[in-house]
N, C-alpha and C positions, 0 to 999 in steps of 0.2 A: 598376238602379240608372244607369245611361252609357249610352245611344245608341251603337251603334255601326256600321257595313257597310266597311267591310277591304278589299270588292272590288267594293265601291260604283263608280261612275263618277257621274257629275252636274252642273250649277252647282246642285243643291238638291236633294239625297239626304235629309240629314238634316233631319226636322223636331220640336224638344221638343211645341211646340206648333202644329197646321193648323189656320184655320181660313179655310176656302173657300167657307162660306156664303155664298148672292148675298140670301137670304129677303128679302121687306120686312117694315117692321114688326119688325125683329127687333133686341132687345136680348143683347147677347153680355159678359159681367161674368167677366175675369177676376181674380182677385185672392187674393190671400199664396200663389202657387206660388215654389218653385225648381224655376229647371228649371237642369239642368245636363248639358251635354253635351260631348266632348271625344274628338272622329273625326277618321279621317286615309279618304281612299279612294284612287282609282286616277283617273288621265287627268285630267281634269276633273270638281272636285271641291269642291262647295261645302255650305254648312251652316245652317239657321236656328235660333237658340232659338225666336225665334216667327215664326209668318208670317199675312198677314192676307189675303184677297183685300180691296180696294176698290169703292167704287161714287160715283157723284156723288153720291147719294141717301143723304141724311144717318140716314136709319130703314132702311136696310138694311143686315143685319149691321154695325151699329151695334157698333162696339168701346168699351167703360171696361177701362183695364188698372191698377191699381189695389197698392200694394203685393206688387210683384211682385219676385226675384232675379232674373233671365235672362243665363244665362253659360254661352258659346258660345267654347271653347279653342279649339275644334276647328282643322285645318292642313289648310289649301285648297291647291288643285293646278290650274294647268291655266287656266284661265278663271272657272274657280268660288271666290268668296268666301264668310267666316267671316260673318256680323251674328248680330249679337246678334237685333231686329229687326227683319224682312222687310215691305213693302207688294207687293203686286203691279203698282201701276202707283204715278202723280206723286200721285194726287186724294187729299187728307186726309179730306175731308169725312165718313168715316164715319168717322175716329176720333174718338171723343167728347174734349170739351173738359177733362173732367173725369180723363182718363187720364192719371197723376201718381203721384213718391213711388216710382219701381222703382229697381231696379238695371239696369244696362245692361253688358257686357263681352262684347268681339269679341275676344279676343287683345289682344296686345300692336299697338297701332296703329300699322296701316301700310294703304296702298291698297288690300291683301287680306282685313283685320282689323277687320270695321266693326261699328260701335253702332246703325248703321242704314245701310237702302238700300231703294229703292227701282228700281231698276235706272238711272235714272239720277240721280239724287242720291247720291250716297256718302256718308258721316259717319266718319270714327274718332276723331271729336273731340265731345264732350260740346257744348261752346258751340258749335260750327257747327250740330250737331243742335236744339240748341236756339232757334236765333237761324232756323232752316227750318221749326222748328214751328208757333211763333209763342205758341200758348197752351197744348197739353199740354207733360208731363216738365219743365216749370218750376222741379221740387221733382226730379228725378229725379238719381240720380250713377252716376256708374263705379269700379269700383274689383277689380282683380284678387284677389277674398276668397280669404282663407287662410282653408281646409276643415279642422276638426279629422278630420275623415272624407269619403272619396270611396267608400267599401266600401259597399254598402246592405247587409252584413252586419253596419254596427257601427253601437253604440244613441246612435253620435253622426256618422251619417251627413247629409250635405250641413249642417252645425252651422257655422258663423261663427266660429268661432277668439276664444273672448273675450280672451285674452293683448292681443288685435292692435287695436288700435285701429282703430272702423271708421266710415264715416256710415249703411249699412245695419245697427246697433244701433241700436232705439230712433227710426227713421228712418222707421218708417212712420205711416198716417191712422188710426186708425177711421171705420170704412165703419160705418154705420147699416145696420140689420139682421141684421151677419154676428156671432156672440157666441164663437163658433169656434173657432180657429185649426188645424187640428190638423196 
């Protein structure tokens, strides 16, 4: 269930989903996923719920990110940061305009617990990130999810607690062509 690396050191050691493709004319659709990371490491330790390599060409590894819960409450150390969503540079050309309705959590907001990072722009506040990104993620949300269980052996693994009002309950939008969500 949970990714950990207690003896690891590096500014981006753990990634829930790592997209490093630089293939031209490629569309990458990431939809209906729950990523949960709660790790710590040594030295300069950082982590990303989702990492995407940028491109100045919109059709190169073009990412559409919809209806995901990206929850990274890892503890950064040294020069590392915890980020829900991290990109390799400031160029957003290959982040598809249809990307939306995601939950981003990078831990209790601080300069090292971020919703978004691209190495230059570091956002621990959702509205600041939405202003920066302009088109994408305008209906995305942030919250410290109350989970029923974070134990992978539990039948309630990574289900949000129904007793707690949450913007993720009913916050997704239907995606044409996807009929089953496992």
